[in-house]
LOTIMAR-402634 format. One record per residue (C-alpha): x, y, z. Coordinates in nm, 2 decimals. Example, Ala and Ser with C-alpha at 12.3 -4.5 7.8 and 13.67 -1.06 7.14 Angstrom:
2
R       u       v       w
R    1.23   -0.45    0.78
R    1.37   -0.11    0.71
//
This chain:
266
R       u       v       w
R    3.26    5.90   11.35
R    3.60    5.73   11.28
R    3.77    6.01   11.45
R    3.57    6.00   11.76
R    3.64    5.58   11.77
R    4.00    5.66   11.71
R    4.03    5.91   12.00
R    3.85    5.68   12.22
R    4.09    5.39   12.13
R    4.40    5.63   12.21
R    4.25    5.73   12.52
R    4.19    5.35   12.64
R    4.55    5.27   12.51
R    4.68    5.56   12.71
R    4.55    5.41   13.05
R    4.61    5.06   12.96
R    5.00    5.17   12.91
R    5.01    5.33   13.26
R    4.98    5.03   13.50
R    5.11    5.26   13.80
R    4.81    5.51   13.75
R    4.56    5.22   13.71
R    4.68    5.09   14.07
R    4.64    5.43   14.21
R    4.33    5.52   14.41
R    4.37    5.87   14.29
R    4.28    5.78   13.93
R    3.94    5.94   13.82
R    3.76    5.65   13.67
R    3.45    5.85   13.60
R    3.63    6.10   13.41
R    3.82    5.84   13.21
R    3.47    5.69   13.12
R    3.34    6.04   13.03
R    3.63    6.08   12.81
R    3.57    5.76   12.64
R    3.19    5.83   12.60
R    3.26    6.12   12.37
R    3.36    5.88   12.10
R    3.15    5.59   12.23
R    3.22    5.28   11.98
R    2.86    5.16   12.06
R    2.77    5.40   11.78
R    2.89    5.14   11.53
R    2.62    4.89   11.68
R    2.37    5.15   11.68
R    2.42    5.21   11.32
R    2.40    4.83   11.25
R    2.10    4.81   11.46
R    1.92    5.10   11.25
R    1.99    4.90   10.93
R    1.87    4.58   11.07
R    1.54    4.75   11.19
R    1.45    4.84   10.82
R    1.61    4.54   10.64
R    1.36    4.27   10.52
R    1.51    3.92   10.68
R    1.37    3.59   10.80
R    1.15    3.34   10.64
R    0.88    3.63   10.61
R    1.13    3.85   10.44
R    1.00    4.16   10.64
R    1.13    4.45   10.81
R    1.08    4.54   11.20
R    0.92    4.85   11.10
R    0.56    4.73   11.23
R    0.72    4.64   11.58
R    0.54    4.79   11.85
R    0.77    4.86   12.13
R    0.49    5.00   12.34
R    0.45    5.35   12.18
R    0.29    5.23   11.85
R    0.43    5.06   11.55
R    0.77    5.17   11.43
R    0.79    5.46   11.72
R    1.13    5.40   11.86
R    1.21    5.74   12.00
R    1.16    5.73   12.40
R    1.04    5.35   12.38
R    1.35    5.22   12.57
R    1.28    5.46   12.85
R    0.95    5.31   12.93
R    1.06    4.96   12.93
R    1.00    4.68   13.09
R    0.64    4.71   13.03
R    0.32    4.51   13.02
R    0.20    4.43   12.67
R   -0.14    4.34   12.60
R   -0.09    4.14   12.29
R    0.14    3.89   12.47
R   -0.02    3.92   12.82
R    0.34    3.95   12.95
R    0.58    4.20   13.09
R    0.86    4.23   12.84
R    1.20    4.38   12.85
R    1.36    4.52   12.53
R    1.52    4.19   12.43
R    1.22    3.98   12.48
R    1.00    4.21   12.30
R    1.24    4.24   12.01
R    1.23    3.85   12.00
R    0.85    3.87   11.98
R    0.88    4.10   11.69
R    1.13    3.91   11.50
R    0.94    3.59   11.54
R    0.59    3.74   11.46
R    0.70    3.96   11.17
R    1.00    3.81   11.03
R    0.95    3.44   11.12
R    1.29    3.42   11.30
R    1.22    3.17   11.60
R    1.29    3.28   11.96
R    1.45    2.96   12.02
R    1.74    3.03   11.79
R    1.80    3.35   12.00
R    1.74    3.22   12.35
R    1.96    2.89   12.25
R    2.22    3.08   12.08
R    2.55    3.25   12.21
R    2.62    3.61   12.32
R    2.79    3.81   12.05
R    2.71    3.54   11.78
R    2.44    3.49   11.51
R    2.08    3.63   11.58
R    2.15    3.70   11.95
R    2.43    3.95   11.83
R    2.18    4.10   11.59
R    1.95    4.13   11.88
R    2.22    4.33   12.04
R    2.26    4.56   11.77
R    1.88    4.64   11.75
R    1.91    4.72   12.14
R    2.18    4.96   12.08
R    1.97    5.13   11.81
R    1.66    5.13   12.03
R    1.83    5.26   12.34
R    2.01    5.52   12.18
R    1.67    5.69   12.07
R    1.62    5.72   12.46
R    1.96    5.87   12.56
R    1.91    6.16   12.81
R    1.53    6.09   12.85
R    1.40    6.01   13.18
R    1.31    5.66   13.30
R    0.95    5.62   13.31
R    0.84    5.26   13.38
R    0.46    5.23   13.46
R    0.42    4.99   13.75
R    0.05    5.01   13.77
R   -0.05    4.69   13.61
R   -0.09    4.38   13.84
R    0.16    4.18   13.64
R    0.41    4.49   13.65
R    0.38    4.47   14.03
R    0.44    4.10   14.04
R    0.76    4.15   13.83
R    0.87    4.43   14.05
R    0.82    4.23   14.36
R    0.99    3.92   14.21
R    1.29    4.15   14.11
R    1.31    4.28   14.46
R    1.31    3.94   14.60
R    1.56    3.80   14.36
R    1.80    4.11   14.42
R    1.83    4.00   14.79
R    1.82    3.62   14.74
R    2.16    3.48   14.83
R    2.26    3.16   14.63
R    2.54    2.97   14.46
R    2.88    2.85   14.59
R    2.97    3.20   14.72
R    2.63    3.26   14.89
R    2.60    3.60   14.71
R    2.30    3.79   14.62
R    2.28    4.10   14.40
R    2.27    4.31   14.72
R    2.61    4.17   14.82
R    2.77    4.41   14.56
R    2.49    4.65   14.50
R    2.36    4.76   14.85
R    2.61    5.02   14.98
R    2.76    5.34   14.87
R    3.13    5.37   14.73
R    3.19    5.01   14.65
R    3.42    4.93   14.35
R    3.54    4.62   14.18
R    3.90    4.71   14.02
R    3.82    5.00   13.81
R    3.43    4.95   13.83
R    3.22    5.16   14.05
R    2.91    4.96   14.19
R    2.60    5.15   14.21
R    2.38    5.14   14.53
R    2.07    4.98   14.38
R    1.87    5.02   14.69
R    1.85    5.37   14.63
R    1.66    5.53   14.35
R    1.97    5.72   14.20
R    2.18    5.40   14.24
R    1.92    5.19   14.07
R    1.91    5.44   13.75
R    2.28    5.44   13.74
R    2.28    5.05   13.71
R    1.98    5.02   13.48
R    2.04    5.33   13.27
R    2.39    5.27   13.17
R    2.33    4.93   13.01
R    2.36    4.81   12.76
R    2.71    4.92   12.71
R    3.03    4.91   12.51
R    3.29    4.72   12.73
R    3.64    4.88   12.66
R    3.83    4.59   12.81
R    3.69    4.34   12.55
R    3.55    4.56   12.29
R    3.23    4.41   12.31
R    2.89    4.56   12.35
R    2.69    4.39   12.60
R    2.29    4.43   12.66
R    2.13    4.40   12.99
R    2.05    4.05   12.95
R    2.44    3.97   12.90
R    2.52    4.19   13.21
R    2.27    4.01   13.43
R    2.38    3.67   13.29
R    2.75    3.75   13.38
R    2.63    3.87   13.73
R    2.46    3.52   13.79
R    2.78    3.35   13.65
R    3.00    3.54   13.91
R    2.76    3.43   14.18
R    2.86    3.08   14.08
R    2.49    2.98   14.05
R    2.26    2.86   13.77
R    2.28    3.09   13.48
R    1.95    3.25   13.35
R    1.79    3.16   13.03
R    1.81    3.45   12.78
R    1.48    3.65   12.83
R    1.36    3.45   13.13
R    1.12    3.59   13.38
R    1.38    3.62   13.65
R    1.60    3.84   13.42
R    1.29    4.06   13.33
R    1.20    4.08   13.69
R    1.53    4.24   13.81
R    1.53    4.47   13.52
R    1.16    4.58   13.62
R    1.29    4.64   13.99
R    1.59    4.83   13.87
R    1.39    5.03   13.62
R    1.10    5.11   13.84
R    1.31    5.19   14.13
R    1.51    5.45   13.90
R    1.20    5.61   13.79
R    1.25    5.98   13.71
R    1.63    5.98   13.66
R    1.80    6.03   13.33
R    1.92    5.73   13.11
R    2.25    5.78   12.96
R    2.22    5.48   12.70
R    2.44    5.32   12.58
R    2.72    5.33   12.85
R    3.07    5.29   12.84
R    3.23    5.04   13.08
R    3.57    4.90   13.18
//
């Protein structure tokens, strides 16, 4: 493990130390990310999340081993590949983060408000990120299989599609402004064309991800929040319907393609 992480750090440093290469259109960014993925530091967050899953915490001093992510209590393998999904016990469509919040509240007594009102990478929200890393790691390489049959899933998908094309904010941007054409890029970041099934799967199935540029692990909720921020529009509430709707749209459109969680990003 340590050797892999050191190798990834050396590889990242080598690229940072070559500004002329970074400026070149000839640099193969996909190969660079693949090289880093071999020793993805997200593995550290996965290990932390696995420990958190089985550690008794909160006012109820309980573990998350009774948490049902859709495939039964304590069934983690393959669960992320089928989310977001409709949960009958809450009568809601939930993504992984919002479902984990529900389990933490119901089983451990950790109030969701503490997570929703918290800061990314701090406190209980940071623990949710580690749990996300653990859960998605158990679906790495599995096909995305989101069931859109339930009426509330159809509503969420439609809301997500509408939000994807909705222009707003000071820059009059929509998600589609950056993610509706092939071959677009911002600096070293390739932008998937989410209007296609393959592109939607690339966008959805590579987050959460470890970000090399700031040595941070970002969940999809974090990624979507930052997209809204860059649109110069109102930043969404953590776990809100609009974020779950966008996730449902991307995941549903990417059905059948392989998920590569957790990803590695610039």
